[in-house]
C-alpha positions in Angstrom: 16.1 6.3 4.1 18.0 3.5 2.4 17.0 1.8 -0.8 15.1 -1.5 -0.7 16.9 -4.5 -2.0 15.2 -6.7 -4.7 14.4 -9.5 -2.2 12.6 -7.0 0.0 10.7 -5.6 -3.0 9.5 -9.2 -3.8 8.4 -9.6 -0.2 6.4 -6.4 -0.4 4.8 -7.6 -3.6 3.9 -10.9 -2.0 2.4 -9.3 1.1 0.2 -7.2 -1.3 -1.8 -10.3 -2.1 -4.9 -10.0 0.2 -7.9 -12.0 1.1 -10.5 -9.4 0.2 -11.1 -9.3 -3.6 -11.9 -5.5 -3.5 -8.6 -4.7 -1.7 -6.7 -7.1 -3.9 -7.9 -5.4 -7.0 -6.7 -2.0 -5.8 -3.3 -3.3 -4.7 -2.9 -5.2 -8.0 -3.4 -1.9 -9.8 -0.9 -0.2 -7.6 1.7 -2.9 -8.3 1.1 -2.7 -12.1 1.1 1.1 -12.5 3.1 2.7 -9.7 5.1 0.2 -7.6 8.3 0.5 -9.6 8.4 4.3 -9.3 7.6 4.6 -5.5 10.2 6.4 -3.4 11.7 4.7 -0.4 9.5 6.8 1.8 6.4 5.8 -0.1 7.5 2.1 0.1 7.9 2.4 3.8 4.4 3.9 4.2 3.0 1.2 2.0 4.7 -1.5 4.1 3.1 0.1 7.2 -0.3 0.0 5.5 0.2 -3.7 4.7 0.3 -4.4 8.4 -3.3 -3.5 8.7 -6.0 -6.2 8.8 -7.7 -6.5 5.4 -11.0 -5.0 6.6 -9.4 -2.0 8.2 -7.1 -1.5 5.1 -10.1 -1.7 2.8 -12.0 0.9 4.9 -9.0 3.3 4.7 -8.7 2.8 0.9 -12.5 3.3 0.4 -12.5 6.4 2.6 -14.7 4.9 5.2 -11.9 5.3 7.8 -9.0 7.6 8.2 -5.6 7.2 9.7 -4.2 10.3 11.5 -0.6 9.9 10.3 1.0 12.4 8.0 3.5 9.9 6.7 0.7 7.7 5.3 -1.4 10.4 3.8 0.3 10.4 0.4 0.1 6.6 0.0 -3.5 6.6 1.1 -4.3 9.3 -1.4 -2.6 7.3 -4.2 -4.5 4.2 -3.3 -7.8 6.1 -3.2 -7.2 7.4 -6.6 -6.8 4.0 -8.2 
């Protein structure tokens, strides 16, 4: 996988701003603590998660719902640990 350019990284950060406070708090913590050290594969998984509607994304982060996708498991585990 190719590296993300700085403009794309800014877009990902912008898309991390969410309408649900609970989700926004978790994603803000990810941006502050782990975002700069994510691998390209992790960034791609995170981008896929950002495509989810807020309520579904929050359910996944809170463990109320699961996504059966091996590529997303690591990112979901990281988000759940925050």
